[in-house]
N, C-alpha and C positions, 0 to 999 in steps of 0.2 A: 268784475265777477271772479277773475282768478286770484285777486288778492283776498277776497272773502273766503274762498276754498283753502287758500294757504293758511289763513288765520284759523280756520276751523280745524284743519289738520294739526296745526301746532297746538291748539288748545286740547284736542283729543289726546295727542301724544303726551302732553304734559300731565293731564288727568290720569292717563294709564300709568305713567311713571309714579305718580303719588300713590296710586292704589297698590302697585306692586311693591313699592318700598314699605308701605304700611303693612303688607302681609308678610314681609321678610324678616320682621323682628323675631329675635330668638325668644324662645319660651323662658320663663323665670327658672333660675337654678333651684335645684332641690336643696334641702338642708344638708344632705350628705355631700353634694358638690361643693356647697359653700365651705363646709368643714374641709374638704379635700384641698380646695384652693387656698385656704388660709393655712393649712399645714404645709402645703408646698411652698407657699410665700415664705413661711418661717425657715424652711430648710434651705431656701435660696439665700436668704438673708444670713443665716448661720454660716453657709459655705463662704460668702463674701467676707464676713467678719473673721473666719478662721484662716483666711488666705494670708500668708506671711509676706507675700511679695508685692502685691498690688493694693493701693489704697482705694477700696471700693465702698467706703462709708457714705459717700455722696450719691450713690446709685440707689434709686428708689425701685422697688420690686412690687408688681401686682400680678396675681395670676388669675386667669379667667378660663375655666374649663381646661386647664392644663397648659394654656399658653401664657408663658411669662413675658411680661412687658417690662423692659428695663429702661428707665429714664434717669435723668440726673447728670452728673458731671464726673469725668475721669480726667487725668492729667497726661496720659500718654496714649498712643494708639495701641501699644501693647496691652495697656490696662483695658481698653475698650474691648478688644478681641478676647482677652482672657476672661473678662466678665461674662461674655456670651458663652464662651466654652464652659466655664464653671457652672452657669445655669443649666445648659444643656445636659450636664451630667447628674443633675439632681433628679432623684426618683419623683415621678409625678409630672415632670415637665415634659410635654409633648412637642413644643415648639417654643422658639424665643423670638420676639420681636424687639428691636433695639431703637429706642429714641434717645439714647445717650448722647451727650455732647462732649466733645473734646475741649478742655478748658486750657487755653494757652497762658503761660505765665503763672499759673497757679492762683489766678485772681478770685476764684470762688472757693469758699470754704477754707482757705488758707493753706493749700498745698504748696510744695516747694517746687513743683514741676518735674521732680526726679521720679515720680511714679512709685515710690516706696513709702513705707510707713516711717 
């Protein structure tokens, strides 16, 4: 009998979690927010391209409601930290999330490991 109660409790908790997760989805973005995020993405990419010190061409940028997600590869820890710092300074960026990876030996995209262009 105790096993049946435990199973029922687990099923109820799992069903509740599914209902709560389903209700927590964000509403779709307005056309204005879509345009604002696209413009912010372009500004971050332009700031990366204009940087004369760090090779940030293999960093991918996407912006969602002002949150910049950085992914891709850099060749030095300095470049990783500076990419985040550069993105934070771009108008329209409210937060930066980094999923960048440090590529050792410059094996991805052909870098020389020196961290500069």
